[in-house]
All heavy atoms as TSV, in Angstrom:
chain	resi	resn	atom	element	x	y	z
A	1	MET	N	N	11.753	-46.649	38.812
A	1	MET	CA	C	12.835	-47.177	37.996
A	1	MET	C	C	14.120	-46.413	38.319
A	1	MET	O	O	14.107	-45.201	38.423
A	1	MET	CB	C	12.493	-47.021	36.519
A	1	MET	CG	C	13.641	-47.322	35.623
A	1	MET	SD	S	13.377	-47.280	33.838
A	1	MET	CE	C	12.196	-46.030	33.591
A	2	LYS	N	N	15.180	-47.141	38.488
A	2	LYS	CA	C	16.486	-46.543	38.738
A	2	LYS	C	C	17.211	-46.370	37.409
A	2	LYS	O	O	17.190	-47.238	36.566
A	2	LYS	CB	C	17.297	-47.446	39.653
A	2	LYS	CG	C	16.569	-47.807	40.925
A	2	LYS	CD	C	17.353	-47.376	42.099
A	2	LYS	CE	C	16.708	-47.841	43.364
A	2	LYS	NZ	N	15.879	-46.881	44.000
A	3	ARG	N	N	17.847	-45.239	37.264
A	3	ARG	CA	C	18.626	-44.955	36.054
A	3	ARG	C	C	19.995	-44.486	36.514
A	3	ARG	O	O	20.186	-43.323	36.806
A	3	ARG	CB	C	17.926	-43.900	35.213
A	3	ARG	CG	C	16.476	-44.215	34.936
A	3	ARG	CD	C	16.089	-44.505	33.562
A	3	ARG	NE	N	16.880	-43.816	32.584
A	3	ARG	CZ	C	16.916	-44.172	31.331
A	3	ARG	NH1	N	16.195	-45.181	30.925
A	3	ARG	NH2	N	17.658	-43.540	30.478
A	4	TRP	N	N	20.930	-45.439	36.593
A	4	TRP	CA	C	22.249	-45.168	37.128
A	4	TRP	C	C	23.328	-45.338	36.074
A	4	TRP	O	O	23.139	-46.002	35.067
A	4	TRP	CB	C	22.570	-46.149	38.247
A	4	TRP	CG	C	21.811	-45.970	39.504
A	4	TRP	CD1	C	21.338	-44.808	40.016
A	4	TRP	CD2	C	21.448	-46.985	40.433
A	4	TRP	NE1	N	20.713	-45.050	41.211
A	4	TRP	CE2	C	20.771	-46.369	41.495
A	4	TRP	CE3	C	21.639	-48.354	40.482
A	4	TRP	CZ2	C	20.288	-47.071	42.583
A	4	TRP	CZ3	C	21.160	-49.054	41.567
A	4	TRP	CH2	C	20.493	-48.410	42.613
A	5	THR	N	N	24.465	-44.777	36.384
A	5	THR	CA	C	25.655	-45.082	35.580
A	5	THR	C	C	26.102	-46.497	35.950
A	5	THR	O	O	25.664	-47.060	36.962
A	5	THR	CB	C	26.801	-44.098	35.885
A	5	THR	OG1	O	27.181	-44.254	37.252
A	5	THR	CG2	C	26.398	-42.653	35.597
A	6	GLN	N	N	26.986	-47.048	35.168
A	6	GLN	CA	C	27.542	-48.362	35.482
A	6	GLN	C	C	28.230	-48.333	36.838
A	6	GLN	O	O	28.122	-49.281	37.618
A	6	GLN	CB	C	28.536	-48.799	34.410
A	6	GLN	CG	C	27.901	-49.134	33.098
A	6	GLN	CD	C	28.934	-49.480	32.046
A	6	GLN	OE1	O	30.132	-49.334	32.256
A	6	GLN	NE2	N	28.465	-49.919	30.901
A	7	GLU	N	N	28.929	-47.262	37.128
A	7	GLU	CA	C	29.637	-47.157	38.400
A	7	GLU	C	C	28.660	-47.151	39.574
A	7	GLU	O	O	28.887	-47.831	40.581
A	7	GLU	CB	C	30.491	-45.891	38.417
A	7	GLU	CG	C	31.357	-45.787	39.642
A	7	GLU	CD	C	32.324	-44.616	39.580
A	7	GLU	OE1	O	32.264	-43.814	38.628
A	7	GLU	OE2	O	33.131	-44.508	40.508
A	8	GLU	N	N	27.577	-46.404	39.451
A	8	GLU	CA	C	26.575	-46.367	40.525
A	8	GLU	C	C	25.928	-47.731	40.726
A	8	GLU	O	O	25.762	-48.194	41.855
A	8	GLU	CB	C	25.509	-45.313	40.219
A	8	GLU	CG	C	26.025	-43.896	40.294
A	8	GLU	CD	C	25.084	-42.878	39.687
A	8	GLU	OE1	O	24.378	-43.191	38.705
A	8	GLU	OE2	O	25.053	-41.758	40.212
A	9	LEU	N	N	25.560	-48.383	39.625
A	9	LEU	CA	C	24.941	-49.699	39.719
A	9	LEU	C	C	25.903	-50.711	40.324
A	9	LEU	O	O	25.529	-51.496	41.184
A	9	LEU	CB	C	24.458	-50.180	38.354
A	9	LEU	CG	C	23.889	-51.596	38.331
A	9	LEU	CD1	C	22.698	-51.735	39.284
A	9	LEU	CD2	C	23.501	-51.988	36.919
A	10	SER	N	N	27.143	-50.698	39.880
A	10	SER	CA	C	28.106	-51.663	40.404
A	10	SER	C	C	28.292	-51.476	41.906
A	10	SER	O	O	28.371	-52.457	42.652
A	10	SER	CB	C	29.442	-51.558	39.674
A	10	SER	OG	O	30.042	-50.293	39.890
A	11	TYR	N	N	28.325	-50.242	42.373
A	11	TYR	CA	C	28.454	-49.980	43.808
A	11	TYR	C	C	27.245	-50.529	44.559
A	11	TYR	O	O	27.387	-51.223	45.557
A	11	TYR	CB	C	28.608	-48.477	44.056
A	11	TYR	CG	C	28.621	-48.134	45.529
A	11	TYR	CD1	C	29.778	-48.302	46.280
A	11	TYR	CD2	C	27.474	-47.666	46.160
A	11	TYR	CE1	C	29.792	-48.003	47.635
A	11	TYR	CE2	C	27.476	-47.372	47.519
A	11	TYR	CZ	C	28.632	-47.537	48.249
A	11	TYR	OH	O	28.642	-47.257	49.584
A	12	GLU	N	N	26.059	-50.212	44.085
A	12	GLU	CA	C	24.832	-50.644	44.756
A	12	GLU	C	C	24.671	-52.165	44.747
A	12	GLU	O	O	24.114	-52.736	45.674
A	12	GLU	CB	C	23.610	-49.991	44.113
A	12	GLU	CG	C	23.539	-48.485	44.294
A	12	GLU	CD	C	23.368	-48.060	45.738
A	12	GLU	OE1	O	22.711	-48.777	46.518
A	12	GLU	OE2	O	23.898	-46.991	46.095
A	13	ALA	N	N	25.146	-52.816	43.690
A	13	ALA	CA	C	25.012	-54.267	43.562
A	13	ALA	C	C	26.196	-55.026	44.163
A	13	ALA	O	O	26.166	-56.255	44.246
A	13	ALA	CB	C	24.855	-54.652	42.092
A	14	GLY	N	N	27.244	-54.308	44.555
A	14	GLY	CA	C	28.413	-54.971	45.111
A	14	GLY	C	C	29.236	-55.691	44.063
A	14	GLY	O	O	29.861	-56.716	44.350
A	15	LEU	N	N	29.236	-55.154	42.852
A	15	LEU	CA	C	29.979	-55.757	41.741
A	15	LEU	C	C	31.044	-54.783	41.260
A	15	LEU	O	O	30.960	-53.582	41.491
A	15	LEU	CB	C	29.027	-56.072	40.580
A	15	LEU	CG	C	27.856	-56.991	40.902
A	15	LEU	CD1	C	26.882	-57.030	39.731
A	15	LEU	CD2	C	28.341	-58.380	41.251
A	16	HIS	N	N	32.030	-55.308	40.548
A	16	HIS	CA	C	33.052	-54.443	39.967
A	16	HIS	C	C	32.474	-53.714	38.765
A	16	HIS	O	O	31.699	-54.277	37.992
A	16	HIS	CB	C	34.283	-55.271	39.568
A	16	HIS	CG	C	35.482	-54.420	39.317
A	16	HIS	ND1	N	35.684	-53.769	38.127
A	16	HIS	CD2	C	36.523	-54.089	40.124
A	16	HIS	CE1	C	36.814	-53.080	38.195
A	16	HIS	NE2	N	37.348	-53.263	39.401
A	17	ARG	N	N	32.869	-52.455	38.602
A	17	ARG	CA	C	32.360	-51.627	37.510
A	17	ARG	C	C	32.595	-52.256	36.136
A	17	ARG	O	O	31.722	-52.230	35.271
A	17	ARG	CB	C	33.020	-50.246	37.566
A	17	ARG	CG	C	32.583	-49.300	36.469
A	17	ARG	CD	C	33.387	-48.012	36.488
A	17	ARG	NE	N	34.825	-48.199	36.570
A	17	ARG	CZ	C	35.613	-48.471	35.535
A	17	ARG	NH1	N	35.103	-48.605	34.333
A	17	ARG	NH2	N	36.909	-48.617	35.695
A	18	THR	N	N	33.760	-52.854	35.937
A	18	THR	CA	C	34.036	-53.448	34.629
A	18	THR	C	C	33.142	-54.658	34.369
A	18	THR	O	O	32.793	-54.923	33.226
A	18	THR	CB	C	35.511	-53.862	34.488
A	18	THR	OG1	O	35.852	-54.780	35.528
A	18	THR	CG2	C	36.429	-52.649	34.550
A	19	MET	N	N	32.754	-55.355	35.431
A	19	MET	CA	C	31.860	-56.501	35.268
A	19	MET	C	C	30.504	-56.036	34.746
A	19	MET	O	O	29.930	-56.658	33.848
A	19	MET	CB	C	31.691	-57.253	36.574
A	19	MET	CG	C	30.799	-58.469	36.470
A	19	MET	SD	S	30.678	-59.269	38.067
A	19	MET	CE	C	30.068	-60.858	37.577
A	20	VAL	N	N	29.989	-54.950	35.296
A	20	VAL	CA	C	28.702	-54.414	34.839
A	20	VAL	C	C	28.801	-54.017	33.362
A	20	VAL	O	O	27.911	-54.300	32.570
A	20	VAL	CB	C	28.245	-53.231	35.720
A	20	VAL	CG1	C	27.021	-52.555	35.140
A	20	VAL	CG2	C	27.974	-53.708	37.140
A	21	GLY	N	N	29.906	-53.409	32.974
A	21	GLY	CA	C	30.103	-53.045	31.572
A	21	GLY	C	C	30.160	-54.263	30.660
A	21	GLY	O	O	29.597	-54.265	29.572
A	22	GLN	N	N	30.825	-55.304	31.116
A	22	GLN	CA	C	30.915	-56.534	30.331
A	22	GLN	C	C	29.549	-57.201	30.194
A	22	GLN	O	O	29.218	-57.730	29.131
A	22	GLN	CB	C	31.911	-57.501	30.971
A	22	GLN	CG	C	33.336	-57.036	30.875
A	22	GLN	CD	C	34.278	-57.862	31.733
A	22	GLN	OE1	O	33.858	-58.601	32.621
A	22	GLN	NE2	N	35.572	-57.725	31.470
A	23	ILE	N	N	28.760	-57.162	31.252
A	23	ILE	CA	C	27.412	-57.725	31.190
A	23	ILE	C	C	26.573	-56.933	30.193
A	23	ILE	O	O	25.868	-57.505	29.361
A	23	ILE	CB	C	26.754	-57.725	32.588
A	23	ILE	CG1	C	27.482	-58.697	33.511
A	23	ILE	CG2	C	25.270	-58.062	32.486
A	23	ILE	CD1	C	27.118	-58.555	34.982
A	24	GLU	N	N	26.657	-55.623	30.268
A	24	GLU	CA	C	25.891	-54.767	29.354
A	24	GLU	C	C	26.239	-55.048	27.899
A	24	GLU	O	O	25.367	-55.089	27.042
A	24	GLU	CB	C	26.174	-53.299	29.665
A	24	GLU	CG	C	25.443	-52.357	28.741
A	24	GLU	CD	C	25.775	-50.908	29.003
A	24	GLU	OE1	O	26.275	-50.587	30.091
A	24	GLU	OE2	O	25.539	-50.101	28.101
A	25	ARG	N	N	27.515	-55.254	27.627
A	25	ARG	CA	C	27.965	-55.512	26.252
A	25	ARG	C	C	27.858	-56.976	25.856
A	25	ARG	O	O	28.319	-57.366	24.784
A	25	ARG	CB	C	29.407	-55.021	26.088
A	25	ARG	CG	C	29.545	-53.512	26.156
A	25	ARG	CD	C	30.953	-53.041	25.836
A	25	ARG	NE	N	31.986	-53.727	26.611
A	25	ARG	CZ	C	32.374	-53.408	27.846
A	25	ARG	NH1	N	31.805	-52.416	28.476
A	25	ARG	NH2	N	33.327	-54.086	28.451
A	26	GLU	N	N	27.274	-57.799	26.749
A	26	GLU	CA	C	27.099	-59.229	26.511
A	26	GLU	C	C	28.430	-59.940	26.298
A	26	GLU	O	O	28.552	-60.853	25.498
A	26	GLU	CB	C	26.145	-59.480	25.346
A	26	GLU	CG	C	24.762	-58.915	25.585
A	26	GLU	CD	C	23.826	-59.100	24.412
A	26	GLU	OE1	O	24.202	-59.765	23.423
A	26	GLU	OE2	O	22.721	-58.567	24.478
A	27	ARG	N	N	29.441	-59.518	27.037
A	27	ARG	CA	C	30.771	-60.139	26.955
A	27	ARG	C	C	31.031	-61.041	28.149
A	27	ARG	O	O	32.111	-61.596	28.285
A	27	ARG	CB	C	31.839	-59.061	26.896
A	27	ARG	CG	C	31.656	-58.100	25.763
A	27	ARG	CD	C	32.912	-58.005	24.959
A	27	ARG	NE	N	32.799	-56.948	23.971
A	27	ARG	CZ	C	32.700	-57.188	22.693
A	27	ARG	NH1	N	32.679	-58.421	22.259
A	27	ARG	NH2	N	32.617	-56.200	21.839
A	28	ARG	N	N	30.060	-61.147	29.036
A	28	ARG	CA	C	30.241	-61.939	30.250
A	28	ARG	C	C	28.959	-62.701	30.541
A	28	ARG	O	O	27.865	-62.154	30.437
A	28	ARG	CB	C	30.555	-61.011	31.416
A	28	ARG	CG	C	30.877	-61.702	32.702
A	28	ARG	CD	C	31.230	-60.623	33.736
A	28	ARG	NE	N	31.928	-61.071	34.888
A	28	ARG	CZ	C	33.197	-61.420	34.981
A	28	ARG	NH1	N	33.949	-61.413	33.921
A	28	ARG	NH2	N	33.725	-61.780	36.109
A	29	ASN	N	N	29.103	-63.966	30.883
A	29	ASN	CA	C	27.963	-64.749	31.331
A	29	ASN	C	C	27.639	-64.356	32.763
A	29	ASN	O	O	28.527	-64.055	33.546
A	29	ASN	CB	C	28.270	-66.249	31.256
A	29	ASN	CG	C	28.387	-66.714	29.828
A	29	ASN	OD1	O	27.684	-66.244	28.953
A	29	ASN	ND2	N	29.293	-67.655	29.596
A	30	VAL	N	N	26.365	-64.358	33.085
A	30	VAL	CA	C	25.918	-63.894	34.388
A	30	VAL	C	C	25.422	-65.076	35.215
A	30	VAL	O	O	24.607	-65.872	34.742
A	30	VAL	CB	C	24.784	-62.861	34.232
A	30	VAL	CG1	C	24.368	-62.310	35.571
A	30	VAL	CG2	C	25.223	-61.736	33.312
A	31	THR	N	N	25.903	-65.176	36.446
A	31	THR	CA	C	25.431	-66.225	37.344
A	31	THR	C	C	24.114	-65.783	37.987
A	31	THR	O	O	23.755	-64.602	37.969
A	31	THR	CB	C	26.454	-66.492	38.463
A	31	THR	OG1	O	26.561	-65.321	39.277
A	31	THR	CG2	C	27.815	-66.866	37.894
A	32	LEU	N	N	23.430	-66.738	38.571
A	32	LEU	CA	C	22.195	-66.421	39.276
A	32	LEU	C	C	22.475	-65.462	40.432
A	32	LEU	O	O	21.712	-64.521	40.669
A	32	LEU	CB	C	21.530	-67.701	39.793
A	32	LEU	CG	C	20.211	-67.515	40.533
A	32	LEU	CD1	C	19.188	-66.783	39.672
A	32	LEU	CD2	C	19.668	-68.859	40.976
A	33	ALA	N	N	23.583	-65.648	41.118
A	33	ALA	CA	C	23.937	-64.766	42.236
A	33	ALA	C	C	24.134	-63.324	41.759
A	33	ALA	O	O	23.705	-62.376	42.422
A	33	ALA	CB	C	25.193	-65.272	42.936
A	34	THR	N	N	24.759	-63.160	40.602
A	34	THR	CA	C	24.951	-61.822	40.045
A	34	THR	C	C	23.616	-61.209	39.651
A	34	THR	O	O	23.369	-60.032	39.914
A	34	THR	CB	C	25.903	-61.871	38.834
A	34	THR	OG1	O	27.175	-62.370	39.266
A	34	THR	CG2	C	26.086	-60.501	38.210
A	35	MET	N	N	22.750	-62.011	39.043
A	35	MET	CA	C	21.411	-61.521	38.689
A	35	MET	C	C	20.647	-61.094	39.931
A	35	MET	O	O	19.969	-60.066	39.925
A	35	MET	CB	C	20.626	-62.597	37.937
A	35	MET	CG	C	21.140	-62.892	36.551
A	35	MET	SD	S	20.930	-61.519	35.409
A	35	MET	CE	C	19.160	-61.490	35.280
A	36	GLU	N	N	20.766	-61.863	41.001
A	36	GLU	CA	C	20.099	-61.510	42.251
A	36	GLU	C	C	20.632	-60.191	42.794
A	36	GLU	O	O	19.859	-59.353	43.273
A	36	GLU	CB	C	20.259	-62.620	43.288
A	36	GLU	CG	C	19.459	-63.857	42.952
A	36	GLU	CD	C	19.750	-65.036	43.873
A	36	GLU	OE1	O	20.832	-65.063	44.510
A	36	GLU	OE2	O	18.887	-65.920	43.951
A	37	SER	N	N	21.929	-59.981	42.723
A	37	SER	CA	C	22.542	-58.734	43.194
A	37	SER	C	C	22.058	-57.539	42.383
A	37	SER	O	O	21.732	-56.487	42.941
A	37	SER	CB	C	24.070	-58.817	43.122
A	37	SER	OG	O	24.557	-59.801	43.992
A	38	LEU	N	N	22.031	-57.706	41.063
A	38	LEU	CA	C	21.565	-56.625	40.202
A	38	LEU	C	C	20.083	-56.319	40.442
A	38	LEU	O	O	19.692	-55.157	40.557
A	38	LEU	CB	C	21.796	-56.982	38.726
A	38	LEU	CG	C	23.252	-57.016	38.278
A	38	LEU	CD1	C	23.373	-57.672	36.910
A	38	LEU	CD2	C	23.839	-55.615	38.274
A	39	ALA	N	N	19.275	-57.360	40.532
A	39	ALA	CA	C	17.841	-57.170	40.758
A	39	ALA	C	C	17.588	-56.497	42.106
A	39	ALA	O	O	16.749	-55.586	42.201
A	39	ALA	CB	C	17.113	-58.509	40.680
A	40	ALA	N	N	18.315	-56.901	43.129
A	40	ALA	CA	C	18.134	-56.292	44.453
A	40	ALA	C	C	18.528	-54.818	44.431
A	40	ALA	O	O	17.822	-53.968	44.995
A	40	ALA	CB	C	18.960	-57.054	45.492
A	41	ALA	N	N	19.635	-54.500	43.774
A	41	ALA	CA	C	20.078	-53.110	43.690
A	41	ALA	C	C	19.058	-52.246	42.952
A	41	ALA	O	O	18.795	-51.110	43.333
A	41	ALA	CB	C	21.437	-53.031	42.996
A	42	LEU	N	N	18.469	-52.811	41.899
A	42	LEU	CA	C	17.500	-52.074	41.090
A	42	LEU	C	C	16.082	-52.148	41.659
A	42	LEU	O	O	15.176	-51.497	41.143
A	42	LEU	CB	C	17.506	-52.617	39.653
A	42	LEU	CG	C	18.795	-52.354	38.881
A	42	LEU	CD1	C	18.832	-53.196	37.626
A	42	LEU	CD2	C	18.930	-50.876	38.563
A	43	GLU	N	N	15.925	-52.972	42.701
A	43	GLU	CA	C	14.623	-53.167	43.344
A	43	GLU	C	C	13.573	-53.680	42.355
A	43	GLU	O	O	12.460	-53.158	42.258
A	43	GLU	CB	C	14.152	-51.885	44.032
A	43	GLU	CG	C	15.086	-51.436	45.130
A	43	GLU	CD	C	14.705	-50.115	45.764
A	43	GLU	OE1	O	13.820	-49.405	45.250
A	43	GLU	OE2	O	15.321	-49.792	46.797
A	44	VAL	N	N	13.969	-54.706	41.584
A	44	VAL	CA	C	13.081	-55.360	40.627
A	44	VAL	C	C	13.222	-56.864	40.776
A	44	VAL	O	O	14.180	-57.351	41.385
A	44	VAL	CB	C	13.386	-54.953	39.160
A	44	VAL	CG1	C	13.215	-53.463	38.944
A	44	VAL	CG2	C	14.781	-55.384	38.749
A	45	ASP	N	N	12.281	-57.606	40.197
A	45	ASP	CA	C	12.399	-59.063	40.149
A	45	ASP	C	C	13.373	-59.439	39.049
A	45	ASP	O	O	13.499	-58.733	38.042
A	45	ASP	CB	C	11.044	-59.701	39.844
A	45	ASP	CG	C	10.041	-59.506	40.955
A	45	ASP	OD1	O	10.442	-59.455	42.136
A	45	ASP	OD2	O	8.852	-59.416	40.632
A	46	ILE	N	N	14.033	-60.586	39.238
A	46	ILE	CA	C	14.958	-61.061	38.207
A	46	ILE	C	C	14.235	-61.188	36.867
A	46	ILE	O	O	14.801	-60.888	35.821
A	46	ILE	CB	C	15.604	-62.401	38.616
A	46	ILE	CG1	C	16.558	-62.180	39.775
A	46	ILE	CG2	C	16.334	-63.043	37.443
A	46	ILE	CD1	C	17.174	-63.441	40.329
A	47	GLY	N	N	12.991	-61.606	36.888
A	47	GLY	CA	C	12.215	-61.738	35.656
A	47	GLY	C	C	12.150	-60.456	34.863
A	47	GLY	O	O	12.144	-60.477	33.629
A	48	GLU	N	N	12.133	-59.320	35.541
A	48	GLU	CA	C	12.111	-58.036	34.830
A	48	GLU	C	C	13.419	-57.795	34.092
A	48	GLU	O	O	13.433	-57.173	33.033
A	48	GLU	CB	C	11.840	-56.888	35.795
A	48	GLU	CG	C	10.422	-56.856	36.309
A	48	GLU	CD	C	10.163	-55.651	37.173
A	48	GLU	OE1	O	10.262	-54.519	36.659
A	48	GLU	OE2	O	9.882	-55.835	38.363
A	49	LEU	N	N	14.525	-58.267	34.657
A	49	LEU	CA	C	15.813	-58.105	33.972
A	49	LEU	C	C	15.896	-58.991	32.737
A	49	LEU	O	O	16.592	-58.670	31.783
A	49	LEU	CB	C	16.966	-58.445	34.918
A	49	LEU	CG	C	17.152	-57.542	36.132
A	49	LEU	CD1	C	18.343	-58.027	36.949
A	49	LEU	CD2	C	17.342	-56.104	35.724
A	50	LEU	N	N	15.192	-60.107	32.777
A	50	LEU	CA	C	15.241	-61.061	31.671
A	50	LEU	C	C	14.163	-60.821	30.624
A	50	LEU	O	O	14.233	-61.377	29.531
A	50	LEU	CB	C	15.108	-62.486	32.212
A	50	LEU	CG	C	16.208	-62.929	33.176
A	50	LEU	CD1	C	15.875	-64.287	33.753
A	50	LEU	CD2	C	17.557	-62.939	32.487
A	51	ALA	N	N	13.163	-60.003	30.945
A	51	ALA	CA	C	12.050	-59.771	30.022
A	51	ALA	C	C	12.531	-59.109	28.740
A	51	ALA	O	O	13.315	-58.168	28.770
A	51	ALA	CB	C	10.994	-58.911	30.691
A	52	LYS	N	N	12.048	-59.615	27.631
A	52	LYS	CA	C	12.458	-59.088	26.333
A	52	LYS	C	C	12.076	-57.625	26.171
A	52	LYS	O	O	12.835	-56.829	25.655
A	52	LYS	CB	C	11.822	-59.925	25.223
A	52	LYS	CG	C	12.284	-59.538	23.839
A	52	LYS	CD	C	11.719	-60.475	22.803
A	52	LYS	CE	C	12.240	-60.123	21.429
A	52	LYS	NZ	N	11.723	-61.030	20.412
A	53	ASP	N	N	10.891	-57.245	26.616
A	53	ASP	CA	C	10.437	-55.874	26.417
A	53	ASP	C	C	10.659	-54.973	27.625
A	53	ASP	O	O	10.396	-53.790	27.571
A	53	ASP	CB	C	8.961	-55.850	26.049
A	53	ASP	CG	C	8.082	-56.456	27.134
A	53	ASP	OD1	O	8.612	-57.119	28.038
A	53	ASP	OD2	O	6.866	-56.256	27.075
A	54	GLY	N	N	11.185	-55.482	28.719
A	54	GLY	CA	C	11.374	-54.651	29.892
A	54	GLY	C	C	12.681	-54.915	30.590
A	54	GLY	O	O	12.831	-54.673	31.772
A	55	GLY	N	N	13.630	-55.399	29.838
A	55	GLY	CA	C	14.876	-55.849	30.451
A	55	GLY	C	C	15.923	-54.783	30.638
A	55	GLY	O	O	15.657	-53.682	31.049
A	56	TRP	N	N	17.150	-55.133	30.315
A	56	TRP	CA	C	18.317	-54.324	30.635
A	56	TRP	C	C	18.169	-52.862	30.274
A	56	TRP	O	O	18.430	-51.995	31.095
A	56	TRP	CB	C	19.556	-54.895	29.931
A	56	TRP	CG	C	19.881	-56.262	30.394
A	56	TRP	CD1	C	19.603	-57.424	29.751
A	56	TRP	CD2	C	20.506	-56.629	31.623
A	56	TRP	NE1	N	20.029	-58.483	30.497
A	56	TRP	CE2	C	20.579	-58.030	31.644
A	56	TRP	CE3	C	20.998	-55.900	32.689
A	56	TRP	CZ2	C	21.152	-58.710	32.702
A	56	TRP	CZ3	C	21.561	-56.590	33.744
A	56	TRP	CH2	C	21.636	-57.979	33.736
A	57	SER	N	N	17.771	-52.550	29.067
A	57	SER	CA	C	17.730	-51.154	28.646
A	57	SER	C	C	16.767	-50.329	29.477
A	57	SER	O	O	17.073	-49.210	29.859
A	57	SER	CB	C	17.352	-51.042	27.172
A	57	SER	OG	O	18.375	-51.601	26.393
A	58	SER	N	N	15.597	-50.876	29.783
A	58	SER	CA	C	14.635	-50.095	30.548
A	58	SER	C	C	15.056	-49.932	32.003
A	58	SER	O	O	14.550	-49.074	32.703
A	58	SER	CB	C	13.248	-50.728	30.478
A	58	SER	OG	O	13.227	-51.929	31.215
A	59	GLN	N	N	16.005	-50.723	32.464
A	59	GLN	CA	C	16.489	-50.597	33.837
A	59	GLN	C	C	17.704	-49.689	33.922
A	59	GLN	O	O	18.275	-49.515	34.985
A	59	GLN	CB	C	16.834	-51.982	34.407
A	59	GLN	CG	C	15.650	-52.887	34.550
A	59	GLN	CD	C	14.566	-52.284	35.415
A	59	GLN	OE1	O	14.838	-51.606	36.398
A	59	GLN	NE2	N	13.332	-52.499	35.043
A	60	GLY	N	N	18.099	-49.107	32.817
A	60	GLY	CA	C	19.215	-48.177	32.845
A	60	GLY	C	C	20.562	-48.830	32.622
A	60	GLY	O	O	21.579	-48.174	32.701
A	61	LEU	N	N	20.592	-50.122	32.332
A	61	LEU	CA	C	21.863	-50.805	32.176
A	61	LEU	C	C	22.503	-50.575	30.815
A	61	LEU	O	O	23.663	-50.898	30.635
A	61	LEU	CB	C	21.694	-52.307	32.416
A	61	LEU	CG	C	21.281	-52.674	33.829
A	61	LEU	CD1	C	21.052	-54.179	33.921
A	61	LEU	CD2	C	22.333	-52.262	34.826
A	62	ALA	N	N	21.767	-50.012	29.897
A	62	ALA	CA	C	22.340	-49.750	28.584
A	62	ALA	C	C	22.865	-48.328	28.479
A	62	ALA	O	O	23.282	-47.890	27.434
A	62	ALA	CB	C	21.306	-50.000	27.493
A	63	MET	N	N	22.874	-47.612	29.580
A	63	MET	CA	C	23.363	-46.249	29.573
A	63	MET	C	C	24.890	-46.239	29.517
A	63	MET	O	O	25.532	-47.067	30.151
A	63	MET	CB	C	22.924	-45.518	30.858
A	63	MET	CG	C	21.420	-45.425	31.020
A	63	MET	SD	S	20.636	-44.441	29.752
A	63	MET	CE	C	21.307	-42.843	30.171
A	64	PRO	N	N	25.472	-45.313	28.789
A	64	PRO	CA	C	26.938	-45.197	28.788
A	64	PRO	C	C	27.438	-44.926	30.200
A	64	PRO	O	O	26.763	-44.285	30.995
A	64	PRO	CB	C	27.206	-43.997	27.872
A	64	PRO	CG	C	25.971	-43.862	27.055
A	64	PRO	CD	C	24.850	-44.359	27.908
A	65	SER	N	N	28.620	-45.394	30.510
A	65	SER	CA	C	29.139	-45.290	31.877
A	65	SER	C	C	29.340	-43.854	32.331
A	65	SER	O	O	29.387	-43.583	33.508
A	65	SER	CB	C	30.450	-46.060	31.999
A	65	SER	OG	O	31.405	-45.529	31.114
A	66	THR	N	N	29.452	-42.905	31.407
A	66	THR	CA	C	29.671	-41.522	31.789
A	66	THR	C	C	28.399	-40.681	31.716
A	66	THR	O	O	28.434	-39.497	31.995
A	66	THR	CB	C	30.732	-40.877	30.879
A	66	THR	OG1	O	30.295	-40.976	29.524
A	66	THR	CG2	C	32.077	-41.565	31.048
A	67	ALA	N	N	27.284	-41.289	31.352
A	67	ALA	CA	C	26.056	-40.517	31.191
A	67	ALA	C	C	25.485	-40.081	32.532
A	67	ALA	O	O	25.515	-40.809	33.501
A	67	ALA	CB	C	25.004	-41.382	30.462
A	68	ALA	N	N	24.975	-38.870	32.565
A	68	ALA	CA	C	24.264	-38.407	33.742
A	68	ALA	C	C	22.833	-38.898	33.624
A	68	ALA	O	O	22.189	-38.716	32.594
A	68	ALA	CB	C	24.299	-36.887	33.797
A	69	VAL	N	N	22.357	-39.551	34.653
A	69	VAL	CA	C	21.026	-40.129	34.594
A	69	VAL	C	C	20.213	-39.701	35.796
A	69	VAL	O	O	20.766	-39.300	36.820
A	69	VAL	CB	C	21.091	-41.672	34.511
A	69	VAL	CG1	C	21.674	-42.128	33.194
A	69	VAL	CG2	C	21.888	-42.238	35.655
A	70	GLU	N	N	18.906	-39.812	35.669
A	70	GLU	CA	C	18.023	-39.434	36.763
A	70	GLU	C	C	17.656	-40.651	37.578
A	70	GLU	O	O	17.660	-41.759	37.092
A	70	GLU	CB	C	16.775	-38.773	36.214
A	70	GLU	CG	C	16.002	-39.661	35.263
A	70	GLU	CD	C	14.854	-38.959	34.578
A	70	GLU	OE1	O	15.153	-38.049	33.812
A	70	GLU	OE2	O	13.726	-39.330	34.831
A	71	GLU	N	N	17.324	-40.426	38.839
A	71	GLU	CA	C	16.901	-41.523	39.709
A	71	GLU	C	C	15.416	-41.444	39.914
A	71	GLU	O	O	14.815	-40.445	40.039
A	71	GLU	CB	C	17.618	-41.456	41.040
A	71	GLU	CG	C	17.272	-42.609	41.931
A	71	GLU	CD	C	18.143	-42.637	43.164
A	71	GLU	OE1	O	19.265	-42.136	43.124
A	71	GLU	OE2	O	17.668	-43.179	44.163
């Protein structure tokens, strides 16, 4: 499991940092292409990102943007 800051995830997924923050806060709708980018960066299936019990938070996407996290 990857545990990154928003900045690290956005870099790995090829997305803008603010977009990742907006997705985390549910302020932005996500396209399939964006989901594919996030899943590829995190090395998980898209289904894992959508799973109720194993989704965003367990993938490190709910971490504050300034938090130090482990990989």
